[in-house]
C-alpha positions, 0 to 999 in steps of 0.5 A: 483470462480477465485483463486487469491493468495496475498503476504502481509506483512510490507514494507521491508520484501521481498514480491516483490522478493518472488512474482517473484520467486513464479510466475516463478514456478506457471506460474503466473502474479503479480498485484501490491497492492502498493499505491505508485507503481502506480506512474510514475517516482517514482522508487527508493523511492517506491522500485518498481520492477526493470526492470529485475524483471519486465522482468522475470514476467509480472507486472500490475498496476505499473507506471499507473498515473502521480505523479500529478493525483488522484487514489482512492481505487475504481479505484484501485479495478476496475483496479485490477479486470480488470488485474485479468480477463485479467490474468484469460482469458490467463489461468494464476493466479494472484499474488497480492503483496504489503503492502497497506492493503486497497488495498488487502482486498478491492479486495479479500473481495469484498468491496462495496466502497461508490461513494461520490463526494468531498465536497470541503466546508466541507473538507476545514472546517475539514482542518481548524479544524484539523489545530486549534484543532489538529488531534485527535479532528477530529479522535474522531469525526470520531469515534463517527459517524463511528467506523468501518472506525476509526478502519481502519485509523491511527489517525495521517492520517488526509487526510484519516480522513476528507475523512472518515468524508466527506463520513459519512456526505454525507450519513446522518452518516449511509453509511459504506464501506460494504463487498459484497460477495467475488468474489475471492477465495483467498490465503492470505500469510503473511510474518513477522519476529520480529520487531528488524530484520524488522527495521534492513532490513528497515534501510539497504533498506533506505541506498540502496535507497540513494546510488541508487539515491534517492536524484536525483529521487527527484530532477528530479520530481522537475525539471519536475514541480511536487510540493512537496505539492502533495499527491504523493510527501508526501510519506515517502522518498520523503517528507524528501529528498525534505526538504533536497533539499529545504535547510530545513534539512540535508541529514543526518537528512533526512535519519534518518527521512525516517527510523523512519517514515518507522518504524513507518509506519510498525507498522500501516501496522500490524493493517491491517495485524494482525498476529492472523488473520486466513484469513492469513497464516503467515510465518517468513522470517528469516526461510526457508519458500519457500518450505513450501509456495509452499506446501500451494499454491499447496494445494490451487490450487489443492483443491477439 
């Protein structure tokens, strides 16, 4: 099987910078595993690798769609496979880097993703139910018909809960997101640290994003005609700054909301990347870890 490496962990932990340094040492290329960095024109708020980083190491699956275009997990899985095949053909290693747990595991574990077309009438009914009775009722419904899907989804993520119910309904409540036999030999490296330190890093990064021009970036998206109701614009940072630009909240309040929502998002990320998961080799970023990670990579690459 082709060997791949993945650098995973919560947002703000330093995956992108480490990935660039590692790729320079092992002659690898980066395949983004971030569900928001696929969008063009959304650079600051998605913490996209800057031009210097992208010039140092080739990156894949960044800036591939416009903010008003849809992009599914199945599409990511397919395009990621194509990128890995391309990198492998040039006798290089692929290094996946990102915090989107579904993206990483869908590739590493070879998920068989149901191909179910949207049922707009059924979806509208579920959206109405969520508006009238609350998201928790929909989530309980999902738990009753597909416990595996419910375990993977944040109860507050109404869009994903509805999609999972849509899939279950279309397949007589029996079809699940099943695993195939993995097609890759994967080394999964996890970055973590204590929650207080992680929150400190997140808050500093949010402040840096604002200083770099996050408000102007969102205004530029509005000027291009991208509606704040788009899925891409509902992401953390873009939603809150959009509210500020629309006069709904102050900039100070927007910044605080971004920090709070990012803290909450980090907690949900740990549902995907569990510290007790023996598939993941964890490293605390407050320690000097790069040499130990390189030892793990060397052992992985050159194992019999």
